[in-house]
N, C-alpha and C positions, 0 to 999 in steps of 0.2 A: 568313629568307634573301631577300634582295631580289634578284628575276630582274635578269640583266644587260640583258635587253631593256627593262626599265621603266626603268632608269639611262639606257639610250639615248634613249628617249623623251622623258624628262625633260631631258636635255642639249639635245635638238632643240629642244624647247618654250622652254628658257630663252635659246637664242641663242648666238652668238658670244663673249660675254663669260665663259660659263662654262669653267673650267677642269678638267681631269680629272687625278685622282691628284696633287694639288696637296699639297706637303709643309705640314703645319700648323706645323712649327716657324717658318715664315715668318709666322705669324700670331698667335703667343702670346708672352706676355712672357717666358716661362722658355726660349723659342727650342728646345723639344723638341715632337715629335709627328710621328707618320707621316702618311702621305696621307689626305685624304678622296675617297671616289669621284669627287664633283663639289663645286666650291665657286665661288661667286660672289660678287663683292664689289658691295654695294649702298650707292648714295649717296644715296638718299631713302628715306622711309618707305614711300612707295608700291611701290617697287622691293622692298621687303623683304615687303611683304605679297603681291605678286605672286608672288615666288618660293617663299614657302611655300605658297601656295593652289597653284601647279602641282605641287609635291611631294605634295601631298595628294591632288590629282587623280591623279596617276601612283602613289600607293601606295609612294612611296619615302621612307624614314626622314629625317627632317631635324632640324637643330639649328641655333640661331643663336648667333654669337660676337660680342662687341662689342671692347673693349680687348685681351682675351685673357689678364688677369690674373686670378688666383684660380682657374685652371684648370691641370690637368695631365693633357695628353693623351698616350694611349698610342702607343708606337712602331709597334703595328700599325695605327694610324690609325682612323678613323671610316667607316663603312658610310653611304652615302645621299649626302645633300647637306648641305654646310656653308654657311650664309649669313652672311657677315662684314657687319655693320651699321655703316656709316661716316656714316649720316645724322646732322648734329650741328648742326642750327640751334638756336640759342637766340633766344628773344624775351622781353624784358623790358615789363612794362606799369608804368610809373613811377606811374600813378594809383592803381594798387591794390597795388603792392609785390609783385605775384607774377611768377612767370617761368614759362616753358615750355621745356623742353630735350629734344630729341630723344634717344634713347636711346644713339646712337653718339658724343655729345658727351663730351669728356672733363670728369671732374667737377672737376678743378683748374682747368680754364679756367672753368667756371660758376662756381666758388667767386671766382675772381679778378675776374670780370667784376661779381659782385654787389657784392664790396667796393669796386669802383670807383665803383659807383654809389650807395654809401653804403646799401646794403640787408643787414641782419644776418641771421644764421641758418645760414650755411654756412662761417663761417670754419673750422672745424673741419677742413673738406675742402681747405685750402689744401696743395698739393703732393700730395695723395693720389691715388695711380696709379688708373686704371681708367675705365671710362665710366659714365655716368649709369644706363644700364639695369642693367648689373651691381651698381651701388650700390644700386638699388631692390630688386632680387632678393635681395642678401645684406644687406640693412639696414645699408650701409656707416657706419662711426663712428668718432669719434674725440674725445678732450678734451671728454667729456660733451655731445657732439653726436650725432645721428644723422640717417638718412633718415627715419625714422619720425617724428621731432619736427617735421619741416618740409614733409614731402609732404602735398599736398592731395588730389590725386588722380593716377592715370596712365592712358594709353590702352594697352590691351592686346589684343594678338592671341591669340585662343582657340584650343584644338586643334581646333574646328572650322572655323579660318578666318575667324571673325568678329571685327570690332573693336569693344571695347565700353571705354567711360571707367568707371574703378573707383575709387571713394574710398578714402581711405587705410585704413579700417577692415577693409575687404575682404581687405587683405594680412596680416591677422594677425602683425603684426611682432612679433618677439622678438629676442635678441641674437643678430645676424649672420644673422638668419632671418627669412623670409616664406613666405606660403603657395606661393607659387611656386616657392620653393626646397626646401621640405618635398616638393612634387610632383616634383622632380627626383630626391630621394633615393629616391622611392617607384618609379621608373621603372628598368627593366632597363638596366645599363650598355651605353651604344653604341647603345641604340633610337633616340634621338634624337625630336624632335616629340613630340606627345601631350600637351604642356604649354603654358604661357603664356609669352608673350614680351612684355616692356615695349617700347612703341615711343615713347611721349613721357612725360614726367613734369612734373607742375605743382607748383611749389613755393610755398608761402607765407612771404615774407619780411618784415621790418620796417625802417622807417627808422632809422638810427642815424648817428653822426658819422662822416664817412668817415677821417677823420685816426686815429681810436681803431681804427675796423674795419681799417685798412692795419697799424698798428702789430701789432695782435693777430696778424693772417695773418702778418706777418713773423716774430713769435715762434715761430709754429708751423712755419714754413718752416724757420727755423733749427735748431729742435729736431729737425726730421727729417733735415736735412742731416747733423748730428752723430752721430745715433742710427740711421738706417736705411741700409743699404747701397745703392749703385747698382749697375747691372749688369743681367743676366738673371736675374729672380727672380720668382715668383708673387705676393709681397707676404706678409702673415701667413701662415704654413701651417696653423696649428692656432688652435682658439679659446681664449681664456684661460679656465682652469677657475675655478669660484667660490672667490674668496678668494686667487687667486694670478695669476701672469702665465706663459703658456708658455714664452716665451723666457728667463725667470729659471730655469724648471725645468730645461729644455734645458741652459743654460749651468751650472747647479748640477751636473748630472750630468756634467759634464766634457766635454761636447761640442762648445765652440766650434772651429770648424776641423776637425771630423771629415768624411771623405771617403769616397764610395763611387763608384769610378770618377771621372766628371767632375762629380759633384754633391758640394757642400760645403756645411756649415752655416756662417754668416757668422760670422767674427770678431768682428764689431760688433754683431749682434743674433742671439741664438739661435734667434728663429723664423722668420727669413728663410734659405731654403734656396736656393744658388745655382747657376748653371750656369757652371763655370770656362771653358767654351769647347767641351768634348767630351762633355758628359753626355748620357746617354739618358734616356728618362722610365723605364726600368727602375732606371737609378742612382737617379734624384730618389726612386722609391717605395720602394726597399731603404734609401734613407737616411731617409726619413720612418718607417719601420717600426722601423728600429734606435732612431731617437730615441725613439719612442712605447713601444717595449719598456723601454729604459733607464729612462725617467722612471716607468713603471709599476713595475720592479723596484726602483728606489731610494727612490721616495716613495709609491707605492702609488696613483698617480693616473694614470686612463685620459684621454690627450689625444684630444679631438675634433678632425676635420677641419674647417679652415674653407674650404679649397679644395674644388673638386669633381674628381672623377676622370672622365676623358670617353675614350670610345671602347671598343675592344675589348681587354681586359686578359686 
């Protein structure tokens, strides 16, 4: 339990931009989630490092959010400090074909700008929601491409507050997994901190025909428009099990449009769970557990979450 005096001291150190009891529903793609004791929006990487350093100094739990995708935040909120990373600078090196993107940059924006410059390797991310930092942590991918295939290195803030450049191999990437995400799974829910945070990612791309790249990116965007729902959603809820697809299994279980409270399984894609406007995190979690139970009952397959549960459940 964090002492209120520690939280008060941290709030004073962070300054007037810190917010108390800020609803995290305002900062997540699903638009659900209770309050953070403290929240600060950081516009630069240096601000992120400073905020985490102050949390460490004051012994207050912390965690960093980027685009707010792929997370489900408890209605009870998050203890300690939440740092919202909005650092979004992108720098291309045309001579080497490399690009460095801060963790708060939108992955779709990075992919679009790479295509415009005739650099191949990120077309699969056209229109994909979320920020670069989360994409690295979750080894985001689609259309036979993924972060692991193009990441050269990443600047990482360690649990001790030190900033270190880590090569691709350090991340031990697997399907929708990285060393960092495995560490999140091993930490007590809601504890925050104690892990690693991606600050900047460096990607190695290759020159290609800009018109061909634009055509491919356009095809992917069109595919997503016709198959992925818009609105308040976390993105893909479950990982695809070996040899199948989570959305297909959920649909075959007869769960298209199934609702719990204000949460609904999309009619368009079974692996997208939607906030229809009044959902709570408890509604979403109950819907997740129902879908998982039905798929297990009907097909004998245990679905594994792709999203992360955050906060005090």
